[in-house]
C-alpha positions, 0 to 999 in steps of 0.5 A: 534527610526528610527532604531526600526521603520524600523526594525518593518516595515521590519518585517511587510513586511516580515509577509505580504509577507509570508501571501500573498504567503500562501494565493495564494495557491489554496484551493484544496491543502488542503485535507479538502477543496479538499474533500469538493469541489470535493466529491467522490460521484460526482468526480473521483480524483487523487492528488500528492504532492512532494518536488523538492529536486533535483532542477529539471526544474519547468515544467519538475518536474510538468509534472511528478507530473501531470502524477502521479496524473492522474495515481492515478485517473485511478488506483482508477478506476481499484482498484474499478473494481477489488473489485466489487462483481458483477463480482464474477459470476459463472465460466462457459460459456461466463460469465467467459470470460466476467469477465476476459475481463472487469477486464483486460481492458486497461484504457487509458487517452482517456477513461476519457472525461472531465479530468481536471488538476490543478497545483500549485508550491510553489517556496518558499518551492520548493513543487509542487502540482497536482490535476486530477479530472473528473465529474463522470456523464460526464465520464459515458455519454462519455463512453455510447456514445463510446459504442453506436458508436462502436456497429455499427462498430463491427457489420460491422467488423463481416459482412466483416469477414463473407463475406471474409470467404465465399469467401475463403480469410482467411487473409482478414477475419482474419483482419476484425475479428481482427479489430472487436476485437480492437473495442471490447477492446475499448468497454470493457474499456468503460464498465469497467469505467461504472462498476467502476462508480457503474453502475450495470453489468446487466445495461451495454448498449448492454451487451448481444450483446457485449458478443455474438460478443466476442464469435462469433469473438473469435470462428471465429478466432479460427476456422481460426487458427485451435486452437486445434492444437496450440502450444505456438510458434503458438499462438505467431505467430497468435498474431503477425500476428493479430497485423500486419494485423491491423497495416500494415507498420509503422516506429514506434518502438515497445516496448514489455512489459511482458505479465501478468496473468489476467492483474494484473502486475505479470509475470510467466515463461510462460508469459516471454517465450510468450513475447519473442516469440511474440517479435521474431514473430513481427520482423519476420512477420512484419519486425518491429523495436522491443525491450523490455522495458528497463525502459526509458520513452515512446515517441511519435513514440513508440507503446507498445505491451502488453497483458494478459492471463488467464486459461479458462477451458482446454485452455489458452486465450491470448490477445495482445494489441498495444497501443500508448505509449504517450496516451494509445490509442489502435491501434490493438488487437489480441487473441489466445487460446492455449490448456493447454495440448499443454503447454510443461514442459519447459513452465510450471509455468503458474500462477505467484507465487504471484497469487498462494500465493493470492489463498492460502490466500483465503483458510487460516483461523485465530483463536485467541487461547486466545482472552481475555488477562490479563497481566502486563505492561512490562511483555507482553512476558508472555502473547503473543497474539496467533493466529493459522492458518489453511486451510478452511477445517481444515486439513493443518497448515501453517508455517512461515506466517507473521502476524501483530498486530494493534490497530483497531482505529488507524492502529498503528502496535504493533507487528509482528510475524511468525507462527511456525511449528504448524501454531501458531504465538505469538505476544508480545504486548510490546507497549501497555500501562497500562490502567483501560480500555479494549483495543482491538487489531486485528491480520491479515496476513501481506499481503505485507510480505507474498507476498514478495512485498513492501507496496508501490508496486502499484500492491498491492492495486489491489491484496488486493481488491480481497482478503477477509481480515481475522482478529481476535480480542483480548480483553486485560486488562493490569495492571501496575507492583506493585512496592515497593519503598525504598528511603534513602535521607541523608544530609551532616550530615547523617540525613534524609532530612526533605522533600524527593525529589527522592522518590516522584519524581520517584513515580510520574513518575512511576504512570504516566507510569502505575505502582502501589505501594504496601507496601506488599513485597509479592505482589510486582513485582519490588523492587526499592532501592534508596540511596542518600547522600549530601556532602558540597562543597566550597562557593564563594562570598556568594554562597554555593555549595552541591553535591549528590552521588546517586544510584538506583537499580531495581530488578524483584522480580519474577526472582530475577534479577536486571533489572536496576541500575545506579550511579550518582556522584557529582550532583551539586546544589547551593544556599545562604546557604548549606541547600538551595544548598543541596535542589537544588542538590537533585532537580537536581539529582531527575530530572536526575534520573527520566529522565534516568528512563523514557528513560529506560521505553520506551525501 
């Protein structure tokens, strides 16, 4: 009695301790509660969860997860910015540069005033949770104040630049204008955050003034640099020199990141050569300790040198930034404009291959060649869903383009296919089950596969946001195959069993999987023949045993090919009489055959 009491008490304590541990988990760990308490209309959020499988130190592991959540929040701003239709404005005059400046702004942690972090570590499951959030209204107010503060500073920098230029002091004039550029970078980041928070581009504070400041400063720097005669190594020198003028002497290590096209994270032969030249010029002009990024984590005494470039008419415009590696605060900024005609053959490859593919995607059109399909279960190779790809003008076809076929409601991938030389892909929708209802399937270009990127690549969301998704839809009605079933089930005396087991069991299994049955041989798709006979075994102490030998054969009547066959020998059953043992043996072999048949149907 006592033993049972202690046992029950121990069980209760264990239950309560588990319940208590679960109750201590904060509500934001659950997605439904997180969405309820931090709605997307009011908050920016980023969430991360991971299991500590390598048994890292708790604080170290949690800090990594916090950074992931913070990065997810910031990336949500960037992705939203890339998809804003308000930025798809006409490509001319200063508006072009405004688009690229706002879309390529650098989002530092300092841009998100009011950012809060919540953390939880489940010691029992070794699972860490991190949640980053910020109230949108607070973030917007902070960035509006930042814009107002920098406006006065930029005007002062322009005034100083003009004064030094008039006095003939080119170096100090460049320094003043570059300081104005750094302030403009901070303004552009603040403007971009506001855009991502759904502020209309026309309503950005002092928007026209900042556009004019950007044009004025860029023009003054180009005039001082005589940019019409710049080559790539000259542009690299002026970028490095512009950073040098603002940073002065510093013992910090410079980590040079590859420059990327439109700040999308993709390199090109041109950008790799540009990064190398900028690194060399920083060493030569400023005697800085400079090295390339080797993948290690950044520390406090490091400055990241990174940049972006884009094609603007007959010029390539380049922006270089120096950021604190620890917190992303911009310390210096420089610009250069390189005439396209000055880019040598060895420096070609200005636009990265991935971006060229994205641009190609925008001209591809999809057409469903057979949008209505009526097929039969397990014969869908006879009814492929065909999609033809053409260019928007209708002239060219595209070969070896990957497509994916999905169920719209769930996103489940049913099939993948590639286009042939005629630009046609044929998706075999084997995974669709038979149904009396109409089923819908959508086909689209497999963007990660087309761009040769991993689906987990963090740059992918930014690209997809800028690509109009071209889809075609198929309407399908899939019927089950018609089966003619013949089953002979004999007892040990060679007589038919009064109650058949194999036939009904297999029939129910096939019906459940969408098949139908017919007595008309000419209408059948499959012929199934089952032969089973019992034999009596020995008896022990009033317990009798029987054994079943059975064979099953499935023939495709359209091709005459046997598509499935199997033999089951000596399947045993026991009972109080041989009749009972025989019934049990037939039940057992029926279970064995239907289980094997179901496995084959799933293949």
